[in-house]
Structure formats: structure tokens, C-alpha cells
NUMI-54796 format. One line per field, with one value per atom (N, C-alpha, C): residue number from 1; residue in one letter; atom name; x, y, z. Coordinates in steps of 0.1 Angstrom, whole numbers, plus 5000, padded with zeros to 4 digits. Layout:
<atoms>
num <- [NUM; ...]
residuo <- [A; ...]
atomo <- [CA; ...]
u <- [X; ...]
v <- [Y; ...]
w <- [Z; ...]
</atoms>
This chain:
<atoms>
num <- [1; 1; 1; 2; 2; 2; 3; 3; 3; 4; 4; 4; 5; 5; 5; 6; 6; 6; 7; 7; 7; 8; 8; 8; 9; 9; 9; 10; 10; 10; 11; 11; 11; 12; 12; 12; 13; 13; 13; 14; 14; 14; 15; 15; 15; 16; 16; 16; 17; 17; 17; 18; 18; 18; 19; 19; 19; 20; 20; 20; 21; 21; 21; 22; 22; 22; 23; 23; 23; 24; 24; 24; 25; 25; 25; 26; 26; 26; 27; 27; 27; 28; 28; 28; 29; 29; 29; 30; 30; 30; 31; 31; 31; 32; 32; 32; 33; 33; 33; 34; 34; 34; 35; 35; 35; 36; 36; 36; 37; 37; 37; 38; 38; 38; 39; 39; 39; 40; 40; 40; 41; 41; 41; 42; 42; 42; 43; 43; 43; 44; 44; 44; 45; 45; 45; 46; 46; 46; 47; 47; 47; 48; 48; 48; 49; 49; 49; 50; 50; 50; 51; 51; 51; 52; 52; 52; 53; 53; 53; 54; 54; 54; 55; 55; 55; 56; 56; 56; 57; 57; 57; 58; 58; 58; 59; 59; 59; 60; 60; 60; 61; 61; 61; 62; 62; 62; 63; 63; 63; 64; 64; 64; 65; 65; 65; 66; 66; 66; 67; 67; 67; 68; 68; 68; 69; 69; 69; 70; 70; 70; 71; 71; 71; 72; 72; 72; 73; 73; 73; 74; 74; 74; 75; 75; 75; 76; 76; 76; 77; 77; 77; 78; 78; 78; 79; 79; 79; 80; 80; 80; 81; 81; 81; 82; 82; 82; 83; 83; 83; 84; 84; 84; 85; 85; 85; 86; 86; 86; 87; 87; 87; 88; 88; 88; 89; 89; 89; 90; 90; 90; 91; 91; 91; 92; 92; 92; 93; 93; 93; 94; 94; 94; 95; 95; 95; 96; 96; 96; 97; 97; 97; 98; 98; 98; 99; 99; 99; 100; 100; 100; 101; 101; 101; 102; 102; 102; 103; 103; 103; 104; 104; 104; 105; 105; 105; 106; 106; 106; 107; 107; 107; 108; 108; 108; 109; 109; 109; 110; 110; 110; 111; 111; 111; 112; 112; 112; 113; 113; 113; 114; 114; 114; 115; 115; 115; 116; 116; 116; 117; 117; 117; 118; 118; 118; 119; 119; 119; 120; 120; 120; 121; 121; 121; 122; 122; 122; 123; 123; 123; 124; 124; 124; 125; 125; 125; 126; 126; 126; 127; 127; 127; 128; 128; 128; 129; 129; 129; 130; 130; 130; 131; 131; 131; 132; 132; 132; 133; 133; 133; 134; 134; 134; 135; 135; 135; 136; 136; 136; 137; 137; 137; 138; 138; 138; 139; 139; 139; 140; 140; 140; 141; 141; 141; 142; 142; 142; 143; 143; 143; 144; 144; 144; 145; 145; 145; 146; 146; 146; 147; 147; 147; 148; 148; 148; 149; 149; 149; 150; 150; 150; 151; 151; 151; 152; 152; 152; 153; 153; 153; 154; 154; 154; 155; 155; 155; 156; 156; 156; 157; 157; 157; 158; 158; 158; 159; 159; 159; 160; 160; 160; 161; 161; 161; 162; 162; 162; 163; 163; 163; 164; 164; 164; 165; 165; 165; 166; 166; 166; 167; 167; 167; 168; 168; 168; 169; 169; 169; 170; 170; 170; 171; 171; 171; 172; 172; 172; 173; 173; 173; 174; 174; 174; 175; 175; 175; 176; 176; 176; 177; 177; 177; 178; 178; 178; 179; 179; 179; 180; 180; 180; 181; 181; 181; 182; 182; 182; 183; 183; 183; 184; 184; 184; 185; 185; 185; 186; 186; 186; 187; 187; 187; 188; 188; 188; 189; 189; 189; 190; 190; 190; 191; 191; 191; 192; 192; 192; 193; 193; 193; 194; 194; 194; 195; 195; 195; 196; 196; 196; 197; 197; 197; 198; 198; 198; 199; 199; 199; 200; 200; 200; 201; 201; 201; 202; 202; 202; 203; 203; 203; 204; 204; 204; 205; 205; 205; 206; 206; 206; 207; 207; 207; 208; 208; 208; 209; 209; 209; 210; 210; 210; 211; 211; 211; 212; 212; 212; 213; 213; 213; 214; 214; 214; 215; 215; 215; 216; 216; 216; 217; 217; 217; 218; 218; 218; 219; 219; 219; 220; 220; 220; 221; 221; 221; 222; 222; 222; 223; 223; 223; 224; 224; 224; 225; 225; 225; 226; 226; 226]
residuo <- [M; M; M; G; G; G; G; G; G; I; I; I; A; A; A; L; L; L; Y; Y; Y; S; S; S; L; L; L; C; C; C; A; A; A; A; A; A; D; D; D; G; G; G; V; V; V; R; R; R; H; H; H; Y; Y; Y; S; S; S; P; P; P; H; H; H; V; V; V; W; W; W; K; K; K; A; A; A; I; I; I; L; L; L; A; A; A; L; L; L; R; R; R; H; H; H; K; K; K; G; G; G; L; L; L; E; E; E; F; F; F; D; D; D; L; L; L; R; R; R; P; P; P; V; V; V; S; S; S; F; F; F; A; A; A; D; D; D; I; I; I; P; P; P; R; R; R; I; I; I; A; A; A; G; G; G; G; G; G; G; G; G; F; F; F; D; D; D; S; S; S; V; V; V; P; P; P; V; V; V; L; L; L; D; D; D; D; D; D; R; R; R; G; G; G; H; H; H; R; R; R; L; L; L; G; G; G; D; D; D; S; S; S; F; F; F; G; G; G; I; I; I; A; A; A; L; L; L; H; H; H; L; L; L; E; E; E; A; A; A; A; A; A; H; H; H; S; S; S; G; G; G; P; P; P; S; S; S; L; L; L; F; F; F; P; P; P; G; G; G; A; A; A; G; G; G; Q; Q; Q; Q; Q; Q; A; A; A; L; L; L; A; A; A; R; R; R; L; L; L; V; V; V; E; E; E; H; H; H; H; H; H; C; C; C; D; D; D; T; T; T; V; V; V; L; L; L; N; N; N; P; P; P; P; P; P; L; L; L; S; S; S; V; V; V; I; I; I; V; V; V; V; V; V; R; R; R; R; R; R; M; M; M; H; H; H; D; D; D; M; M; M; M; M; M; D; D; D; P; P; P; P; P; P; D; D; D; Q; Q; Q; A; A; A; H; H; H; F; F; F; R; R; R; A; A; A; A; A; A; R; R; R; Q; Q; Q; R; R; R; R; R; R; F; F; F; G; G; G; A; A; A; S; S; S; V; V; V; E; E; E; E; E; E; L; L; L; A; A; A; A; A; A; R; R; R; S; S; S; A; A; A; G; G; G; E; E; E; A; A; A; A; A; A; H; H; H; F; F; F; P; P; P; E; E; E; K; K; K; L; L; L; A; A; A; L; L; L; M; M; M; R; R; R; R; R; R; I; I; I; L; L; L; T; T; T; G; G; G; Q; Q; Q; D; D; D; W; W; W; V; V; V; A; A; A; G; G; G; E; E; E; A; A; A; P; P; P; G; G; G; F; F; F; A; A; A; D; D; D; H; H; H; I; I; I; L; L; L; F; F; F; G; G; G; T; T; T; L; L; L; Q; Q; Q; W; W; W; H; H; H; R; R; R; I; I; I; C; C; C; M; M; M; G; G; G; A; A; A; P; P; P; L; L; L; L; L; L; T; T; T; A; A; A; K; K; K; D; D; D; P; P; P; V; V; V; E; E; E; Q; Q; Q; W; W; W; F; F; F; R; R; R; R; R; R; C; C; C; A; A; A; A; A; A; H; H; H; Y; Y; Y; A; A; A; I; I; I; P; P; P; L; L; L; A; A; A; S; S; S; G; G; G]
atomo <- [N; CA; C; N; CA; C; N; CA; C; N; CA; C; N; CA; C; N; CA; C; N; CA; C; N; CA; C; N; CA; C; N; CA; C; N; CA; C; N; CA; C; N; CA; C; N; CA; C; N; CA; C; N; CA; C; N; CA; C; N; CA; C; N; CA; C; N; CA; C; N; CA; C; N; CA; C; N; CA; C; N; CA; C; N; CA; C; N; CA; C; N; CA; C; N; CA; C; N; CA; C; N; CA; C; N; CA; C; N; CA; C; N; CA; C; N; CA; C; N; CA; C; N; CA; C; N; CA; C; N; CA; C; N; CA; C; N; CA; C; N; CA; C; N; CA; C; N; CA; C; N; CA; C; N; CA; C; N; CA; C; N; CA; C; N; CA; C; N; CA; C; N; CA; C; N; CA; C; N; CA; C; N; CA; C; N; CA; C; N; CA; C; N; CA; C; N; CA; C; N; CA; C; N; CA; C; N; CA; C; N; CA; C; N; CA; C; N; CA; C; N; CA; C; N; CA; C; N; CA; C; N; CA; C; N; CA; C; N; CA; C; N; CA; C; N; CA; C; N; CA; C; N; CA; C; N; CA; C; N; CA; C; N; CA; C; N; CA; C; N; CA; C; N; CA; C; N; CA; C; N; CA; C; N; CA; C; N; CA; C; N; CA; C; N; CA; C; N; CA; C; N; CA; C; N; CA; C; N; CA; C; N; CA; C; N; CA; C; N; CA; C; N; CA; C; N; CA; C; N; CA; C; N; CA; C; N; CA; C; N; CA; C; N; CA; C; N; CA; C; N; CA; C; N; CA; C; N; CA; C; N; CA; C; N; CA; C; N; CA; C; N; CA; C; N; CA; C; N; CA; C; N; CA; C; N; CA; C; N; CA; C; N; CA; C; N; CA; C; N; CA; C; N; CA; C; N; CA; C; N; CA; C; N; CA; C; N; CA; C; N; CA; C; N; CA; C; N; CA; C; N; CA; C; N; CA; C; N; CA; C; N; CA; C; N; CA; C; N; CA; C; N; CA; C; N; CA; C; N; CA; C; N; CA; C; N; CA; C; N; CA; C; N; CA; C; N; CA; C; N; CA; C; N; CA; C; N; CA; C; N; CA; C; N; CA; C; N; CA; C; N; CA; C; N; CA; C; N; CA; C; N; CA; C; N; CA; C; N; CA; C; N; CA; C; N; CA; C; N; CA; C; N; CA; C; N; CA; C; N; CA; C; N; CA; C; N; CA; C; N; CA; C; N; CA; C; N; CA; C; N; CA; C; N; CA; C; N; CA; C; N; CA; C; N; CA; C; N; CA; C; N; CA; C; N; CA; C; N; CA; C; N; CA; C; N; CA; C; N; CA; C; N; CA; C; N; CA; C; N; CA; C; N; CA; C; N; CA; C; N; CA; C; N; CA; C; N; CA; C; N; CA; C; N; CA; C; N; CA; C; N; CA; C; N; CA; C; N; CA; C; N; CA; C; N; CA; C; N; CA; C; N; CA; C; N; CA; C; N; CA; C; N; CA; C; N; CA; C; N; CA; C; N; CA; C; N; CA; C; N; CA; C; N; CA; C; N; CA; C; N; CA; C; N; CA; C; N; CA; C; N; CA; C; N; CA; C; N; CA; C; N; CA; C; N; CA; C; N; CA; C; N; CA; C; N; CA; C; N; CA; C; N; CA; C; N; CA; C; N; CA; C; N; CA; C; N; CA; C; N; CA; C; N; CA; C; N; CA; C; N; CA; C; N; CA; C; N; CA; C; N; CA; C; N; CA; C; N; CA; C]
u <- [5008; 5000; 5008; 5021; 5029; 5028; 5033; 5032; 5021; 5023; 5013; 5016; 5005; 5006; 4996; 5000; 4991; 4991; 4979; 4978; 4975; 4982; 4981; 4981; 4973; 4974; 4987; 4993; 5007; 5009; 5017; 5021; 5028; 5029; 5035; 5050; 5056; 5070; 5071; 5060; 5060; 5065; 5067; 5072; 5063; 5056; 5048; 5034; 5031; 5018; 5010; 4999; 4992; 4978; 4973; 4960; 4960; 4952; 4951; 4947; 4938; 4933; 4944; 4952; 4963; 4973; 4975; 4985; 4980; 4967; 4962; 4966; 4965; 4968; 4983; 4991; 5006; 5010; 5005; 5009; 5003; 4991; 4986; 4995; 5000; 5009; 5022; 5028; 5040; 5038; 5027; 5024; 5024; 5019; 5019; 5033; 5042; 5055; 5055; 5046; 5045; 5053; 5059; 5066; 5055; 5056; 5046; 5051; 5045; 5049; 5039; 5044; 5035; 5035; 5024; 5023; 5015; 5022; 5016; 5006; 4995; 4985; 4980; 4974; 4967; 4952; 4945; 4930; 4925; 4931; 4926; 4929; 4940; 4944; 4934; 4927; 4920; 4910; 4902; 4892; 4898; 4911; 4918; 4926; 4927; 4935; 4929; 4939; 4935; 4923; 4922; 4912; 4899; 4899; 4887; 4878; 4868; 4859; 4861; 4871; 4874; 4873; 4868; 4867; 4875; 4883; 4891; 4902; 4912; 4923; 4921; 4927; 4937; 4930; 4937; 4933; 4945; 4941; 4951; 4950; 4961; 4961; 4970; 4963; 4971; 4971; 4981; 4983; 4971; 4964; 4953; 4939; 4940; 4927; 4927; 4918; 4918; 4906; 4909; 4898; 4902; 4892; 4894; 4889; 4889; 4884; 4895; 4900; 4911; 4907; 4895; 4891; 4889; 4883; 4882; 4895; 4905; 4919; 4925; 4922; 4927; 4921; 4908; 4901; 4907; 4909; 4915; 4929; 4937; 4951; 4951; 4941; 4940; 4937; 4927; 4923; 4932; 4939; 4947; 4962; 4967; 4981; 4984; 4995; 4999; 5007; 5012; 5019; 5011; 5017; 5010; 4995; 4986; 4972; 4970; 4962; 4958; 4947; 4941; 4931; 4934; 4944; 4950; 4942; 4931; 4923; 4908; 4900; 4886; 4882; 4872; 4866; 4875; 4886; 4895; 4889; 4881; 4874; 4865; 4857; 4848; 4855; 4866; 4874; 4879; 4884; 4889; 4878; 4866; 4855; 4852; 4852; 4850; 4860; 4873; 4884; 4882; 4878; 4875; 4864; 4853; 4842; 4846; 4854; 4859; 4868; 4876; 4885; 4876; 4867; 4859; 4850; 4845; 4835; 4841; 4851; 4856; 4870; 4879; 4892; 4894; 4890; 4893; 4886; 4874; 4868; 4876; 4880; 4889; 4902; 4908; 4921; 4920; 4908; 4906; 4908; 4904; 4906; 4920; 4926; 4939; 4950; 4949; 4959; 4955; 4944; 4939; 4948; 4954; 4963; 4976; 4982; 4995; 4992; 4981; 4977; 4975; 4968; 4966; 4979; 4988; 5001; 5010; 5008; 5017; 5013; 5001; 4996; 5001; 5001; 5003; 4990; 4991; 4979; 4966; 4966; 4954; 4947; 4956; 4950; 4945; 4952; 4948; 4934; 4931; 4918; 4907; 4910; 4901; 4898; 4909; 4908; 4900; 4902; 4894; 4879; 4876; 4862; 4856; 4863; 4858; 4856; 4865; 4864; 4852; 4850; 4838; 4825; 4825; 4812; 4810; 4821; 4820; 4817; 4824; 4823; 4816; 4813; 4807; 4816; 4829; 4839; 4851; 4858; 4870; 4882; 4893; 4905; 4909; 4909; 4914; 4905; 4892; 4883; 4884; 4887; 4889; 4903; 4913; 4926; 4926; 4917; 4916; 4911; 4905; 4900; 4911; 4922; 4931; 4937; 4942; 4948; 4939; 4926; 4916; 4913; 4912; 4910; 4922; 4934; 4946; 4947; 4943; 4944; 4935; 4924; 4914; 4915; 4924; 4924; 4929; 4939; 4943; 4932; 4922; 4911; 4903; 4902; 4895; 4901; 4913; 4920; 4919; 4910; 4908; 4906; 4897; 4894; 4907; 4914; 4926; 4937; 4937; 4948; 4945; 4932; 4929; 4933; 4930; 4933; 4949; 4956; 4970; 4978; 4971; 4978; 4980; 4971; 4972; 4978; 4981; 4987; 4995; 5004; 5013; 5006; 4995; 4989; 4974; 4968; 4953; 4947; 4953; 4948; 4951; 4959; 4962; 4977; 4980; 4994; 5003; 4996; 5004; 4996; 5004; 4997; 4987; 4977; 4968; 4962; 4952; 4946; 4940; 4935; 4930; 4941; 4953; 4965; 4967; 4966; 4969; 4959; 4947; 4936; 4940; 4943; 4946; 4959; 4969; 4982; 4979; 4971; 4968; 4963; 4954; 4948; 4959; 4968; 4978; 4989; 4992; 5002; 4998; 4985; 4980; 4985; 4983; 4987; 5002; 5010; 5024; 5030; 5025; 5030; 5027; 5015; 5011; 5018; 5019; 5025; 5039; 5045; 5059; 5063; 5053; 5056; 5046; 5049; 5039; 5028; 5016; 5005; 5004; 5011; 5010; 5023; 5024; 5036; 5043; 5056; 5063; 5059; 5053; 5049; 5035; 5028; 5014; 5015; 5007; 5007; 5004; 4996; 4992; 5004; 5012; 5024; 5034; 5036; 5045; 5041; 5028; 5024; 5027; 5024; 5026; 5041; 5050; 5064; 5068; 5062; 5064; 5059; 5047; 5041; 5050; 5055; 5063; 5076; 5082; 5094; 5092; 5081; 5077; 5076; 5071; 5069; 5079; 5090; 5101; 5096; 5087; 5082; 5090; 5097; 5104; 5094; 5097; 5089; 5091; 5081; 5082; 5086; 5094; 5097; 5099; 5099; 5101; 5089]
v <- [4988; 5000; 5013; 5012; 5024; 5032; 5044; 5053; 5062; 5074; 5085; 5095; 5099; 5109; 5120; 5132; 5143; 5151; 5152; 5159; 5174; 5183; 5197; 5205; 5215; 5225; 5232; 5235; 5240; 5250; 5260; 5269; 5262; 5269; 5263; 5259; 5265; 5261; 5248; 5242; 5229; 5230; 5242; 5244; 5251; 5261; 5269; 5263; 5257; 5252; 5262; 5267; 5279; 5276; 5264; 5262; 5263; 5271; 5272; 5258; 5251; 5239; 5228; 5228; 5218; 5221; 5234; 5237; 5232; 5232; 5226; 5212; 5204; 5190; 5188; 5197; 5196; 5197; 5207; 5209; 5197; 5192; 5181; 5169; 5166; 5155; 5157; 5169; 5172; 5171; 5175; 5175; 5161; 5151; 5137; 5130; 5138; 5132; 5122; 5124; 5114; 5118; 5109; 5111; 5110; 5119; 5119; 5125; 5121; 5126; 5136; 5149; 5160; 5160; 5157; 5156; 5168; 5176; 5187; 5183; 5189; 5187; 5200; 5199; 5210; 5209; 5219; 5218; 5206; 5205; 5194; 5180; 5179; 5166; 5162; 5171; 5167; 5156; 5156; 5145; 5132; 5131; 5119; 5114; 5122; 5118; 5105; 5095; 5083; 5076; 5076; 5069; 5077; 5089; 5098; 5099; 5107; 5109; 5122; 5129; 5142; 5154; 5165; 5177; 5189; 5186; 5197; 5190; 5198; 5194; 5200; 5194; 5183; 5170; 5160; 5146; 5139; 5131; 5122; 5108; 5102; 5087; 5081; 5076; 5070; 5055; 5050; 5036; 5029; 5036; 5031; 5036; 5042; 5049; 5063; 5066; 5079; 5088; 5100; 5109; 5124; 5132; 5147; 5154; 5168; 5177; 5177; 5189; 5190; 5186; 5190; 5186; 5171; 5165; 5150; 5143; 5149; 5144; 5144; 5156; 5157; 5147; 5145; 5135; 5121; 5118; 5105; 5103; 5113; 5112; 5110; 5117; 5116; 5102; 5096; 5082; 5071; 5073; 5063; 5063; 5074; 5075; 5080; 5075; 5080; 5093; 5098; 5110; 5121; 5133; 5144; 5146; 5149; 5150; 5163; 5162; 5174; 5182; 5176; 5182; 5181; 5189; 5186; 5192; 5184; 5188; 5189; 5190; 5190; 5202; 5200; 5211; 5215; 5208; 5213; 5211; 5200; 5199; 5210; 5214; 5225; 5238; 5240; 5252; 5253; 5241; 5241; 5244; 5239; 5241; 5256; 5263; 5277; 5285; 5281; 5288; 5286; 5274; 5271; 5280; 5281; 5289; 5304; 5309; 5323; 5325; 5316; 5317; 5317; 5308; 5306; 5318; 5324; 5335; 5349; 5351; 5364; 5367; 5357; 5360; 5356; 5344; 5339; 5347; 5352; 5360; 5372; 5381; 5392; 5388; 5377; 5372; 5367; 5362; 5358; 5369; 5381; 5393; 5398; 5398; 5404; 5396; 5383; 5375; 5372; 5376; 5371; 5372; 5384; 5386; 5378; 5378; 5370; 5355; 5351; 5337; 5333; 5341; 5338; 5337; 5347; 5347; 5336; 5329; 5318; 5305; 5305; 5293; 5291; 5279; 5277; 5281; 5283; 5288; 5280; 5266; 5259; 5262; 5263; 5266; 5280; 5289; 5303; 5304; 5297; 5297; 5292; 5281; 5275; 5285; 5291; 5300; 5313; 5318; 5329; 5326; 5315; 5311; 5309; 5303; 5300; 5314; 5323; 5336; 5344; 5343; 5350; 5344; 5331; 5325; 5328; 5328; 5331; 5345; 5354; 5369; 5377; 5371; 5380; 5391; 5388; 5398; 5391; 5398; 5393; 5394; 5387; 5388; 5402; 5409; 5423; 5432; 5430; 5438; 5435; 5422; 5419; 5425; 5424; 5429; 5444; 5451; 5465; 5468; 5459; 5460; 5455; 5449; 5443; 5452; 5463; 5472; 5477; 5480; 5484; 5472; 5460; 5449; 5446; 5448; 5446; 5456; 5468; 5479; 5476; 5470; 5467; 5453; 5445; 5431; 5429; 5437; 5435; 5436; 5445; 5446; 5433; 5425; 5413; 5402; 5404; 5395; 5398; 5407; 5412; 5400; 5391; 5379; 5371; 5367; 5359; 5366; 5379; 5388; 5388; 5389; 5389; 5375; 5364; 5351; 5350; 5354; 5352; 5363; 5373; 5382; 5376; 5366; 5360; 5346; 5340; 5327; 5325; 5315; 5313; 5306; 5298; 5291; 5293; 5292; 5293; 5282; 5270; 5258; 5259; 5268; 5270; 5268; 5258; 5257; 5250; 5243; 5236; 5238; 5237; 5239; 5227; 5230; 5219; 5223; 5215; 5217; 5231; 5237; 5251; 5260; 5258; 5266; 5263; 5251; 5247; 5254; 5256; 5262; 5276; 5284; 5298; 5299; 5291; 5292; 5290; 5280; 5278; 5290; 5298; 5310; 5320; 5323; 5333; 5328; 5315; 5310; 5312; 5311; 5313; 5327; 5337; 5350; 5351; 5345; 5346; 5339; 5328; 5321; 5329; 5335; 5342; 5356; 5362; 5376; 5377; 5367; 5367; 5377; 5382; 5392; 5391; 5395; 5395; 5406; 5403; 5412; 5421; 5416; 5423; 5428; 5437; 5442; 5432; 5434; 5424; 5424; 5435; 5435; 5430; 5427; 5422; 5408; 5405; 5392; 5381; 5383; 5373; 5370; 5380; 5378; 5371; 5374; 5367; 5353; 5350; 5336; 5329; 5336; 5329; 5325; 5333; 5330; 5319; 5319; 5308; 5295; 5295; 5283; 5278; 5287; 5282; 5276; 5282; 5277; 5263; 5262; 5249; 5238; 5240; 5230; 5230; 5238; 5238; 5242; 5252; 5258; 5270; 5271; 5283; 5294; 5306; 5317; 5322; 5322; 5326; 5341; 5344; 5358; 5361; 5373; 5377; 5377]
w <- [5000; 5000; 5000; 5004; 5004; 5017; 5017; 5028; 5028; 5033; 5034; 5023; 5015; 5005; 5008; 5005; 5007; 4993; 4987; 4974; 4976; 4969; 4971; 4959; 4958; 4947; 4948; 4937; 4937; 4926; 4927; 4917; 4905; 4894; 4882; 4885; 4895; 4898; 4906; 4909; 4916; 4931; 4936; 4949; 4959; 4954; 4963; 4964; 4976; 4979; 4986; 4979; 4984; 4991; 4990; 4996; 5011; 5017; 5032; 5038; 5031; 5037; 5036; 5026; 5026; 5037; 5040; 5051; 5064; 5066; 5079; 5080; 5069; 5069; 5070; 5064; 5065; 5079; 5086; 5100; 5109; 5106; 5114; 5112; 5100; 5098; 5105; 5105; 5112; 5127; 5132; 5146; 5151; 5143; 5146; 5144; 5138; 5136; 5124; 5115; 5104; 5091; 5085; 5072; 5061; 5052; 5041; 5028; 5017; 5004; 5000; 4998; 4994; 4978; 4973; 4958; 4952; 4944; 4937; 4926; 4925; 4915; 4909; 4897; 4891; 4894; 4890; 4891; 4883; 4871; 4862; 4868; 4876; 4882; 4893; 4900; 4912; 4910; 4899; 4898; 4895; 4892; 4890; 4902; 4912; 4924; 4930; 4932; 4939; 4933; 4920; 4913; 4912; 4916; 4914; 4926; 4926; 4937; 4945; 4942; 4949; 4940; 4945; 4937; 4944; 4954; 4960; 4968; 4972; 4980; 4994; 5004; 5004; 5002; 4997; 4997; 5004; 5014; 5021; 5016; 5013; 5011; 5022; 5032; 5043; 5041; 5034; 5031; 5026; 5017; 5010; 5015; 5027; 5032; 5027; 5019; 5012; 5017; 5019; 5024; 5021; 5020; 5018; 5030; 5029; 5040; 5051; 5053; 5063; 5077; 5081; 5094; 5095; 5085; 5085; 5085; 5078; 5079; 5093; 5100; 5113; 5122; 5121; 5130; 5127; 5114; 5110; 5116; 5115; 5120; 5135; 5142; 5157; 5161; 5153; 5157; 5152; 5141; 5135; 5139; 5145; 5147; 5161; 5167; 5180; 5178; 5189; 5189; 5196; 5196; 5203; 5198; 5207; 5203; 5195; 5184; 5177; 5184; 5194; 5202; 5217; 5221; 5235; 5246; 5250; 5261; 5258; 5268; 5267; 5259; 5250; 5242; 5230; 5227; 5217; 5203; 5201; 5188; 5185; 5196; 5194; 5192; 5198; 5196; 5182; 5177; 5163; 5153; 5156; 5147; 5147; 5159; 5160; 5152; 5153; 5146; 5131; 5127; 5113; 5107; 5115; 5111; 5110; 5119; 5119; 5107; 5104; 5092; 5079; 5078; 5066; 5064; 5074; 5072; 5074; 5082; 5085; 5078; 5078; 5073; 5058; 5054; 5041; 5030; 5031; 5020; 5016; 5026; 5022; 5017; 5022; 5017; 5003; 4999; 4985; 4976; 4980; 4972; 4972; 4984; 4986; 4978; 4977; 4970; 4956; 4951; 4938; 4927; 4925; 4914; 4914; 4926; 4928; 4927; 4932; 4932; 4917; 4909; 4895; 4888; 4891; 4883; 4886; 4898; 4902; 4894; 4888; 4881; 4867; 4862; 4848; 4840; 4827; 4819; 4821; 4821; 4823; 4836; 4847; 4860; 4861; 4854; 4854; 4848; 4837; 4830; 4840; 4847; 4857; 4868; 4873; 4884; 4880; 4868; 4863; 4863; 4858; 4857; 4870; 4880; 4893; 4901; 4899; 4906; 4900; 4887; 4881; 4886; 4888; 4893; 4908; 4915; 4930; 4933; 4927; 4930; 4921; 4909; 4898; 4893; 4894; 4890; 4884; 4876; 4870; 4880; 4877; 4885; 4886; 4875; 4875; 4883; 4883; 4891; 4906; 4909; 4923; 4928; 4919; 4923; 4926; 4919; 4922; 4936; 4943; 4956; 4967; 4962; 4971; 4981; 4977; 4987; 4998; 4994; 5004; 5014; 5009; 5018; 5027; 5022; 5030; 5041; 5038; 5048; 5060; 5058; 5069; 5075; 5068; 5073; 5087; 5092; 5106; 5116; 5113; 5122; 5124; 5113; 5113; 5122; 5126; 5135; 5149; 5153; 5167; 5176; 5173; 5181; 5184; 5173; 5174; 5182; 5179; 5186; 5201; 5205; 5219; 5226; 5219; 5224; 5226; 5216; 5216; 5224; 5229; 5238; 5251; 5255; 5268; 5268; 5257; 5257; 5244; 5244; 5233; 5221; 5223; 5212; 5212; 5201; 5200; 5209; 5208; 5216; 5231; 5235; 5249; 5252; 5261; 5265; 5255; 5245; 5235; 5222; 5210; 5198; 5195; 5187; 5183; 5170; 5166; 5152; 5151; 5162; 5161; 5156; 5160; 5155; 5140; 5136; 5123; 5113; 5118; 5109; 5107; 5117; 5116; 5108; 5111; 5103; 5088; 5084; 5070; 5063; 5070; 5064; 5062; 5072; 5071; 5062; 5062; 5053; 5038; 5035; 5022; 5017; 5025; 5021; 5020; 5029; 5029; 5017; 5013; 5001; 4989; 4988; 4976; 4975; 4986; 4986; 4989; 4996; 4999; 5010; 5018; 5028; 5039; 5051; 5061; 5059; 5064; 5063; 5076; 5086; 5099; 5104; 5113; 5118; 5127; 5129; 5137; 5152; 5156; 5170; 5173; 5162; 5163; 5170; 5180; 5186; 5177; 5167; 5157; 5148; 5144; 5136; 5144; 5157; 5166; 5167; 5169; 5170; 5156; 5145; 5132; 5130; 5134; 5133; 5143; 5155; 5165; 5159; 5153; 5148; 5136; 5127; 5116; 5122; 5132; 5137; 5144; 5151; 5158; 5148; 5136; 5127; 5115; 5117; 5108; 5094; 5093; 5081; 5077; 5066; 5062; 5059; 5063; 5060; 5045; 5037; 5023; 5023; 5012; 5010; 4996; 4992; 4978; 4969]
</atoms>
């Protein structure tokens, strides 16, 4: 059956993995101390992953057990593998769900606009065509029209992190005394921006930026630049 494979959308260079949801799974696998093969795919490749049946990434192939959805992957890893818990303490799954909802509804929509031009330009031409059509359906606007709003969204984005900033002002990790999947979810969202833009969105003194750097160091994730 082989080992563990994680399928990920990737830039045309085959190096920059930009999906926030894939990054949740990457950190969850590293948290468990598991070796895995990170396999880059294009949008066109997704329906063919592991014999078909998937329409988005991440997709995890754990020695023949295949599943998608980053939260589902975390639950599987927690049940199937030893190592540090992804949900360290009572109420941690509920906390992770809350952070996921906050990211999906408050943080990810403006980030979709902030990174849209750079994200598009990272892709190869077939993925660019897919991305353009998907953004037109979702937002009713072209990549260029969305990109014109990027600077305005970026200027106001730090305000949207008020809840996470308040949590991280009093503790080192979103999950509390130790990192957990709640941290991985927020990291995935901010790493999406960092990979696409190559620069931090927050000041060095911001508690959320300090946490982001701490999280990257903890999981040996190089900080993207350029």
C-alpha cells in the first residue's frame, strides 16, 4: 500500500503550495511526527486523484485509506496514529470548529481578494483559466476587478484578526498551553497570504504575527519571502 501521501494544489514552479486547507493538513501530519509525500497537482488533476471521487484538496492517502476535507483528515490522524494530540484537552474539537468557522467567514473572504492577482500569476495557463472562471462564478467579477480592491481589503484586514489577537495576547497558542489543530487552521489561512504575497501582512509587534512566526518555527516551516 505504500506510505502516506498528501495531494496539494501548487504553483507552476512545483514548489509553492498555496491552499490554506492543505496547510492545515501539512501541520497536522508534522504534529503527529508522520513522514509523508507531498504531491503537487493542478486543478485538472484533482478529479483523477487516487482513482477519482474528489473535487478539492487536500486529499490524504494513508496507506490506502483515502479521504478529503482538512478537518476530516485531522480526525482520522488523531484516531489512527499515536503522537501528540491534535486536540489537546477538553473542548478542543469545538474550539477548532469555531476557529475554522471564523476563518471561513471572516478571514478567508477578504484574503481571497487580497491574494487574487498574485495567486493567479503563480499558476500555469490551464490553471489560470480554471481560476478565472471560478472567481467569476463566485464573486461575479474578473480577476482584474477583484485585484483593484486588494489594497483596500489589505488595509482593513488586521482589524478582522481582533478575536485571534485577543486570544494570543494571553497565551502562546490558540489551543492553549500547546499547539493543536486550532492553531493549524489559523496558520493555514495566514500562510496562504504569505505564500502568495511573499511578505507579512501584519507588523512584527502584532501578537498574531509573533504567533505565526512561532508556529512556523515549531513545525520547521520556512517563511516565504520575495
